[in-house]
C-alpha positions as CSV (number, residue, x, y, z in Angstrom):
1,M,153.5,-171.4,195.3
2,N,150.9,-168.9,196.4
3,T,151.4,-165.2,196.0
4,T,149.5,-162.3,197.5
5,F,148.4,-160.0,194.7
6,Q,148.3,-156.3,195.4
7,D,145.7,-154.1,193.8
8,D,146.6,-152.4,190.6
9,K,145.5,-149.3,188.7
10,P,142.2,-149.4,186.8
11,V,142.5,-150.7,183.3
12,T,140.4,-148.7,180.8
13,S,140.1,-151.6,178.3
14,S,138.5,-153.9,180.8
15,L,136.0,-156.4,179.5
16,L,132.8,-156.1,181.5
17,I,130.6,-159.1,182.0
18,M,127.2,-158.4,183.6
19,G,128.8,-155.2,185.0
20,Y,131.8,-157.1,186.5
21,E,135.4,-156.7,185.6
22,V,137.4,-159.9,185.3
23,V,140.9,-160.1,187.0
24,I,143.2,-162.9,186.1
25,G,146.8,-163.8,187.2
26,F,148.9,-166.9,186.4
27,E,151.3,-169.2,188.1
28,T,153.0,-171.4,185.6
29,H,155.3,-174.4,186.3
30,A,157.8,-174.9,183.5
31,Q,159.7,-178.2,183.9
32,L,163.3,-177.4,183.0
33,S,165.1,-179.4,180.4
34,T,167.9,-180.7,182.5
35,Q,168.9,-184.4,182.3
36,S,169.2,-184.7,186.0
37,K,167.1,-183.4,188.9
38,I,167.5,-180.1,190.7
39,F,169.3,-181.4,193.8
40,S,170.5,-184.9,192.7
41,R,171.9,-186.7,189.8
42,A,168.8,-188.9,189.3
43,P,167.5,-188.8,185.7
44,T,164.4,-186.9,184.6
45,A,163.4,-188.9,181.5
46,F,159.6,-189.1,181.1
47,G,157.8,-192.4,180.9
48,A,160.2,-194.6,183.0
49,E,158.8,-197.4,185.1
50,P,157.2,-196.0,188.3
51,N,159.6,-195.4,191.2
52,T,162.8,-196.2,189.2
53,Q,164.1,-192.6,189.0
54,A,163.9,-191.4,192.6
55,C,167.2,-191.6,194.5
56,A,167.9,-191.2,198.2
57,V,168.5,-187.5,197.9
58,D,165.1,-187.0,196.3
59,L,163.5,-188.8,199.2
60,A,165.6,-186.9,201.8
61,L,166.7,-190.1,203.4
62,P,169.0,-189.6,206.5
63,G,172.5,-188.6,205.7
64,T,171.8,-187.2,202.3
65,L,172.4,-183.6,201.2
66,P,171.0,-181.7,198.2
67,V,173.4,-180.1,195.7
68,M,172.2,-177.4,193.3
69,N,172.0,-178.3,189.6
70,K,174.0,-175.7,187.7
71,G,172.0,-176.3,184.5
72,A,168.8,-175.5,186.2
73,V,170.2,-172.2,187.4
74,E,171.4,-171.3,183.9
75,R,168.0,-172.0,182.5
76,A,166.4,-169.7,185.0
77,I,168.9,-167.0,184.1
78,E,168.0,-167.5,180.4
79,F,164.3,-167.0,181.1
80,G,165.0,-163.9,183.1
81,L,167.1,-162.4,180.3
82,A,164.4,-163.3,177.8
83,V,161.6,-161.4,179.6
84,G,163.7,-158.4,180.8
85,S,163.8,-159.4,184.5
86,H,166.4,-158.7,187.2
87,I,168.6,-161.6,188.0
88,A,169.2,-161.7,191.7
89,E,172.9,-161.7,192.6
90,R,172.0,-163.6,195.8
91,S,168.9,-165.7,196.3
92,I,168.0,-168.3,198.9
93,F,166.0,-171.6,199.1
94,A,163.3,-172.3,201.6
95,R,161.3,-175.3,202.8
96,K,157.6,-175.2,202.0
97,N,156.0,-177.5,204.5
98,Y,152.9,-179.5,203.8
99,F,151.8,-183.1,203.8
100,Y,150.7,-184.9,200.7
101,P,151.3,-188.6,199.8
102,D,153.4,-187.8,196.7
103,L,155.6,-185.4,198.6
104,P,158.1,-187.8,200.2
105,K,160.1,-185.3,202.2
106,G,157.1,-183.7,203.9
107,Y,158.3,-180.4,202.5
108,Q,159.2,-178.9,199.1
109,I,162.4,-177.0,198.5
110,S,161.4,-173.8,196.8
111,Q,162.2,-170.1,197.0
112,F,160.1,-167.6,199.0
113,E,161.5,-164.2,200.1
114,I,164.3,-163.8,197.5
115,P,163.7,-165.5,194.2
116,V,166.3,-165.8,191.5
117,V,164.3,-163.9,188.8
118,Q,162.5,-160.7,189.7
119,G,160.1,-158.6,187.6
120,G,160.0,-158.5,183.9
121,A,157.1,-158.7,181.4
122,V,155.6,-160.8,178.7
123,E,154.5,-159.0,175.6
124,F,152.2,-160.3,172.9
125,Y,149.4,-159.4,170.5
126,L,145.7,-160.0,171.1
127,G,144.4,-159.5,167.6
128,D,146.2,-156.4,166.4
129,E,146.4,-154.9,169.9
130,K,149.8,-155.2,171.7
131,K,149.5,-156.4,175.4
132,S,151.9,-156.6,178.2
133,V,151.6,-158.7,181.4
134,R,154.0,-157.9,184.3
135,L,155.8,-160.7,186.1
136,V,156.2,-160.7,189.8
137,R,158.9,-163.3,189.9
138,A,160.2,-166.7,188.6
139,H,161.7,-169.0,191.2
140,L,163.4,-172.4,191.2
141,E,161.9,-175.3,193.0
142,E,161.6,-179.1,193.0
143,D,158.5,-180.9,191.7
144,A,156.6,-183.4,193.8
145,G,155.8,-187.0,192.8
146,K,152.5,-188.0,191.2
147,S,149.4,-189.7,192.6
148,L,147.8,-192.2,190.2
149,H,144.2,-192.7,190.9
150,E,142.7,-196.1,189.8
151,D,139.0,-195.4,190.3
152,F,138.0,-198.8,188.9
153,I,139.8,-200.6,191.7
154,G,139.4,-197.9,194.3
155,Q,143.2,-197.5,194.9
156,T,145.8,-194.7,194.5
157,G,149.4,-195.4,193.5
158,I,152.3,-193.1,194.1
159,D,155.0,-192.7,191.5
160,L,158.0,-190.7,192.8
161,N,159.9,-190.5,189.5
162,R,159.0,-186.8,189.1
163,A,160.0,-185.9,192.7
164,G,163.0,-183.5,192.5
165,T,162.5,-182.6,188.9
166,P,163.5,-178.9,188.4
167,L,160.8,-176.4,188.0
168,L,160.7,-172.7,187.2
169,E,157.5,-171.2,188.7
170,I,156.5,-168.0,186.8
171,V,154.1,-165.7,188.6
172,T,152.3,-162.8,187.1
173,E,150.7,-159.7,188.4
174,P,146.8,-159.8,188.0
175,D,147.0,-157.9,184.8
176,M,144.7,-159.9,182.5
177,R,141.1,-158.8,182.0
178,S,139.6,-161.5,179.8
179,T,139.9,-165.2,179.0
180,A,141.2,-164.4,175.5
181,E,144.0,-162.3,177.0
182,A,144.8,-165.0,179.5
183,V,145.1,-167.7,176.9
184,A,147.2,-165.4,174.6
185,Y,149.5,-164.8,177.5
186,A,149.9,-168.5,178.2
187,K,150.6,-169.2,174.6
188,E,153.3,-166.5,174.5
189,L,154.9,-167.8,177.7
190,H,154.9,-171.3,176.2
191,K,156.5,-169.9,173.0
192,I,159.3,-168.2,175.0
193,V,160.3,-171.2,177.2
194,T,160.3,-173.6,174.2
195,W,162.0,-171.0,171.9
196,I,165.0,-170.6,174.3
197,G,165.0,-174.4,175.0
198,I,164.6,-174.4,178.7
199,C,161.4,-176.5,178.6
200,D,159.9,-178.8,176.1
201,G,156.4,-177.4,176.7
202,N,154.6,-180.7,176.6
203,M,151.4,-179.9,178.4
204,Q,150.0,-183.4,178.2
205,E,153.1,-184.8,180.0
206,G,153.0,-182.0,182.6
207,S,156.1,-180.2,181.5
208,F,154.2,-176.9,181.2
209,R,151.4,-176.6,183.8
210,C,149.3,-173.5,184.3
211,D,147.3,-172.4,187.4
212,A,144.9,-169.5,186.8
213,N,143.9,-167.2,189.6
214,V,140.5,-165.8,188.8
215,S,138.4,-163.2,190.5
216,V,135.7,-160.6,189.6
217,R,134.9,-157.2,190.9
218,K,132.8,-154.1,190.1
219,P,135.0,-151.6,188.2
220,G,137.0,-149.5,190.6
221,A,136.4,-151.8,193.6
222,P,139.2,-153.6,195.4
223,L,140.3,-157.0,194.0
224,G,137.8,-159.7,194.6
225,T,138.5,-163.1,196.3
226,R,140.4,-165.3,193.9
227,R,140.0,-169.0,193.2
228,E,143.0,-170.9,191.7
229,I,142.3,-173.3,188.9
230,K,145.0,-175.9,189.1
231,N,146.9,-177.8,186.4
232,L,145.4,-176.6,183.2
233,N,147.1,-178.8,180.6
234,S,145.8,-177.5,177.3
235,F,144.9,-174.0,176.0
236,K,141.4,-175.3,175.1
237,F,140.7,-176.4,178.6
238,M,142.2,-173.2,179.9
239,Q,139.7,-171.1,178.0
240,Q,136.8,-173.4,179.1
241,A,137.8,-173.5,182.7
242,I,138.3,-169.7,183.1
243,D,135.0,-168.9,181.3
244,F,133.1,-171.3,183.6
245,E,134.8,-169.9,186.7
246,I,133.9,-166.3,185.7
247,R,130.3,-167.2,185.2
248,W,130.1,-169.2,188.4
249,Q,131.6,-166.4,190.5
250,I,129.3,-163.7,189.0
251,E,126.3,-165.9,189.6
252,E,127.4,-166.5,193.3
253,L,127.8,-162.8,193.9
254,E,124.5,-161.9,192.1
255,D,122.7,-164.4,194.4
256,G,124.2,-162.7,197.5
257,R,126.8,-165.4,198.3
258,A,130.4,-164.6,199.1
259,I,133.3,-166.2,197.2
260,Q,135.6,-168.3,199.4
261,Q,139.3,-168.5,198.5
262,A,139.9,-172.0,197.2
263,T,141.9,-174.3,194.9
264,V,139.7,-175.8,192.2
265,L,140.0,-178.4,189.5
266,F,138.5,-178.3,186.0
267,N,136.6,-181.3,184.7
268,P,136.8,-181.3,180.9
269,D,134.0,-183.9,180.7
270,T,131.5,-181.6,182.4
271,G,133.1,-178.3,181.6
272,E,132.9,-177.2,185.2
273,T,135.3,-176.3,188.0
274,R,135.1,-178.0,191.3
275,A,136.5,-176.9,194.7
276,M,139.3,-179.2,195.8
277,R,140.4,-177.6,199.0
278,T,140.4,-174.3,200.8
279,K,143.2,-172.1,199.5
280,E,146.2,-171.8,201.8
281,D,148.2,-168.7,202.4
282,A,151.9,-168.4,202.8
283,A,151.8,-168.6,206.6
284,D,150.1,-172.1,206.3
285,Y,153.3,-173.5,204.7
286,R,155.6,-172.4,207.6
287,Y,158.4,-171.3,205.2
288,F,161.9,-171.2,206.6
289,P,165.4,-171.1,205.0
290,D,166.6,-174.5,204.0
291,P,169.5,-175.3,206.3
292,D,171.1,-177.7,203.8
293,L,171.5,-175.3,201.0
294,P,173.7,-172.2,201.0
295,P,172.6,-169.0,199.2
296,L,172.6,-169.1,195.5
297,V,175.2,-166.5,194.3
298,I,175.1,-165.5,190.6
299,S,177.9,-163.3,189.4
300,S,177.4,-160.7,186.6
301,E,180.1,-162.6,184.6
302,W,177.9,-165.7,184.7
303,V,174.9,-163.8,183.6
304,E,176.8,-162.2,180.7
305,R,178.2,-165.6,179.6
306,V,174.7,-167.1,179.5
307,R,173.5,-164.0,177.6
308,S,176.2,-164.4,175.0
309,E,175.3,-168.1,174.4
310,M,171.5,-167.5,174.1
311,T,169.7,-167.9,170.8
312,E,168.2,-164.8,169.2
313,L,165.0,-164.0,171.1
314,P,161.6,-163.9,169.3
315,R,161.1,-160.2,170.0
316,V,164.6,-159.4,168.8
317,M,164.1,-161.5,165.7
318,A,160.7,-159.8,165.1
319,Q,162.4,-156.4,165.2
320,R,165.0,-157.6,162.7
321,F,162.3,-158.8,160.4
322,V,160.7,-155.3,160.5
323,R,164.1,-153.7,159.9
324,D,165.6,-156.0,157.3
325,Y,162.5,-157.3,155.5
326,G,160.1,-154.4,155.7
327,L,157.4,-156.4,157.5
328,S,154.8,-154.8,159.8
329,D,155.1,-155.3,163.5
330,Y,152.1,-157.6,163.5
331,D,153.4,-159.8,160.6
332,A,156.8,-160.0,162.2
333,T,155.4,-161.0,165.5
334,T,153.1,-163.6,163.8
335,L,156.1,-165.1,161.9
336,T,158.1,-165.5,165.0
337,Q,155.5,-167.5,166.9
338,S,157.9,-170.4,166.8
339,R,161.5,-170.9,165.8
340,E,160.4,-173.4,163.1
341,V,158.1,-170.9,161.4
342,A,160.7,-168.2,161.6
343,A,163.3,-170.5,160.1
344,Y,160.9,-171.6,157.3
345,F,160.1,-167.9,156.5
346,E,163.8,-166.9,156.3
347,A,164.8,-169.8,154.2
348,A,162.0,-169.2,151.7
349,T,162.7,-165.4,151.7
350,Q,166.4,-165.9,151.1
351,A,165.6,-168.2,148.1
352,C,163.3,-165.7,146.3
353,G,163.9,-162.3,147.8
354,Q,160.1,-161.6,148.3
355,P,159.6,-161.4,152.1
356,K,156.2,-159.8,152.1
357,M,154.7,-162.3,149.6
358,V,156.4,-165.3,151.4
359,G,155.0,-164.0,154.8
360,N,151.5,-163.7,153.3
361,W,151.5,-167.2,151.9
362,I,152.8,-168.7,155.2
363,M,150.3,-166.8,157.3
364,G,147.5,-167.4,154.8
365,E,147.3,-170.6,152.7
366,V,150.0,-172.6,154.4
367,S,148.7,-171.9,157.9
368,R,145.1,-172.6,156.8
369,R,146.0,-176.0,155.5
370,L,148.2,-176.8,158.6
371,N,145.3,-175.8,160.9
372,L,142.9,-178.0,159.1
373,A,145.3,-180.9,159.6
374,E,145.9,-179.8,163.2
375,A,149.7,-179.8,162.4
376,D,152.5,-177.4,162.8
377,I,155.1,-176.1,160.3
378,S,157.3,-179.1,160.9
379,A,154.7,-181.3,159.2
380,C,154.4,-179.0,156.2
381,P,154.9,-181.2,153.0
382,I,156.1,-178.2,151.0
383,S,159.7,-177.1,151.6
384,P,160.8,-173.5,151.9
385,A,162.5,-173.9,148.5
386,Q,159.2,-175.0,146.8
387,L,157.3,-172.1,148.4
388,A,160.0,-169.7,147.2
389,Q,159.7,-171.0,143.7
390,L,155.9,-170.7,143.8
391,V,156.2,-167.0,144.9
392,S,158.8,-166.4,142.2
393,R,156.4,-167.7,139.5
394,I,153.7,-165.3,140.8
395,Q,156.2,-162.4,140.9
396,D,157.4,-163.0,137.3
397,G,153.9,-163.2,136.0
398,T,154.0,-166.9,135.1
399,I,150.9,-167.7,137.1
400,S,148.2,-165.8,138.9
401,N,147.4,-166.1,142.6
402,N,144.4,-168.3,141.9
403,A,146.6,-170.6,139.8
404,A,149.2,-170.6,142.6
405,R,146.6,-172.0,145.0
406,Q,146.1,-174.9,142.6
407,V,149.8,-175.5,142.4
408,L,149.9,-175.5,146.3
409,D,147.1,-178.0,146.4
410,A,149.0,-180.3,144.0
411,L,152.3,-180.0,145.9
412,W,150.5,-180.6,149.2
413,S,149.3,-184.0,147.8
414,D,152.6,-184.8,146.0
415,P,155.6,-183.1,147.7
416,Q,158.0,-184.7,145.2
417,A,156.5,-182.7,142.3
418,T,158.1,-179.4,141.3
419,V,156.3,-176.0,140.9
420,D,157.2,-175.7,137.2
421,A,156.1,-179.3,136.5
422,V,152.7,-178.7,138.1
423,I,152.2,-175.5,136.2
424,E,153.0,-177.2,132.9
425,A,150.9,-180.3,133.6
426,K,147.8,-178.3,134.6
427,G,148.3,-175.6,131.9
428,L,148.2,-172.8,134.5
429,K,150.6,-170.4,132.7
430,Q,149.2,-166.9,132.4
431,M,148.6,-165.5,129.0
432,N,151.3,-162.8,128.6
433,D,151.1,-162.6,124.8
434,T,150.0,-159.0,124.4
435,G,148.7,-159.6,120.8
436,A,146.6,-162.6,121.8
437,L,145.2,-160.8,124.8
438,E,144.4,-157.7,122.8
439,K,142.2,-159.7,120.5
440,I,140.2,-161.1,123.5
441,V,139.9,-157.5,124.9
442,D,138.6,-156.2,121.6
443,T,136.1,-159.0,121.3
444,V,134.8,-158.4,124.8
445,L,134.5,-154.6,124.3
446,A,132.6,-155.1,121.0
447,A,130.2,-157.6,122.7
448,N,129.5,-155.5,125.7
449,P,128.8,-151.9,124.5
450,K,126.5,-151.3,127.5
451,N,129.3,-151.9,130.0
452,V,131.6,-149.7,128.0
453,E,129.1,-146.8,128.1
454,Q,128.5,-147.3,131.8
455,Y,132.2,-147.1,132.6
456,R,132.6,-144.0,130.5
457,A,129.6,-142.5,132.3
458,G,131.5,-142.9,135.6
459,N,130.3,-146.4,136.8
460,A,133.6,-148.0,137.9
461,K,131.9,-151.3,138.6
462,A,131.4,-151.8,134.9
463,L,135.1,-152.3,134.5
464,N,135.0,-155.3,136.8
465,A,132.3,-156.8,134.6
466,L,134.5,-156.4,131.5
467,V,137.5,-157.8,133.3
468,G,135.4,-160.9,134.3
469,Q,134.4,-161.4,130.7
470,I,138.1,-161.2,129.5
471,M,139.2,-163.7,132.1
472,K,136.5,-166.0,131.1
473,G,137.5,-165.6,127.4
474,S,141.1,-166.4,128.3
475,Q,140.0,-169.4,130.4
476,G,141.4,-167.7,133.5
477,K,144.9,-167.5,132.0
478,A,145.1,-163.7,131.3
479,N,147.4,-161.7,133.4
480,P,145.0,-159.5,135.5
481,Q,147.5,-156.6,135.6
482,Q,147.8,-156.7,131.8
483,V,144.1,-156.9,131.4
484,N,143.5,-153.8,133.5
485,A,146.2,-151.8,131.8
486,L,145.0,-152.8,128.3
487,L,141.3,-152.1,129.2
488,L,142.1,-148.7,130.6
489,Q,144.2,-147.8,127.6
490,K,141.4,-148.7,125.2
491,L,138.6,-147.2,127.2
492,S,140.4,-143.9,127.6
């Protein structure tokens, strides 16, 4: 659905490209996780044989009437509560009229003047800077079918299985000022809808489809003419498409040509956007209230019941992590990027009582290995209990951080192994025998009188050289804290 964006206040942190400010807004279609369609009882399962899941109601055959799916409404309420929106006590459905082969009715049932979810905001971090994108609305509507283009035989097939699938279209204000900010917003929105379970978020299957409205302007000037990039189905393509569109619009303006409002598609093979059609405005769709559907009335009791049944929201969980575990805002937000990561963190923390160390290992070494494998935490071969044991062995001085990385490597390859067994087999225990360590320290001090003199003369770096020699002499097994304490004692 199209929205007319109003101008906003200048943003001081705008990213300027060739003297132009980038302005981005989003329209996102989240397919709701109901088992049946929004106005019928036809199934919504993905991957069925073409045209086997579209019933007479979905096709608006004579004599049929749509009936609202209560589950779709409750999922819309959940989203509104998750982003701090107003839930309309009364909203109405309208017919959006246009002709396209995969729209069997010749119109789409949507919401126009009074949507079910109004306002709200999505907050996220871009690096260590907190950002907020305002929402205009989120409204319920039905999906269209799907056109299947078989270029090699020059034909197009129509699959109406998706027709009538419930969607929540989420529309933002034009608050984003860079591609990085736009992608971060989309990822955060994806996290929210999957976290609360209203959408499976599968971008490849079309469950989470993003349209980016992109324009450029000189700082302080009115909003430029926007072009809408349709159906971005991966965050990677989203970044590439917006970057190309920004460069293309700036080049057009610099060459003295005007930007024409249009709907464009992104071709991942060429990395370019291509105009598909002139962009319509609301008047072109001839909206009018759907005569077959009464107003949707949502009582405050219904809203409160949905609220009471919702899972803990990511921002609320992040606040709890800060309060209960002493994490920074940034760390807490990072560890609540998904319910699975948050659950992994809490399980490991409760097993060892070291939240900061557990968080650092998850955000550091564990994430690094998962990223290399292009996998998420559900594919992590190391259990929360194993990570907790690893952290405990660092905390009690059994192994150093460097040794812990070796243990992690071994566990990653053999998840059936135990932390203690790997430490023993690889001989990774730190040397905690003060007497044995003192002999090594004395030997190193006697062999490096120059470093000793330099340190006593005020050269702090000389201490590092001595520590390095001691670690070498202990074959890396000396406890660094003990080494430093013993060195400082003897050098004083």
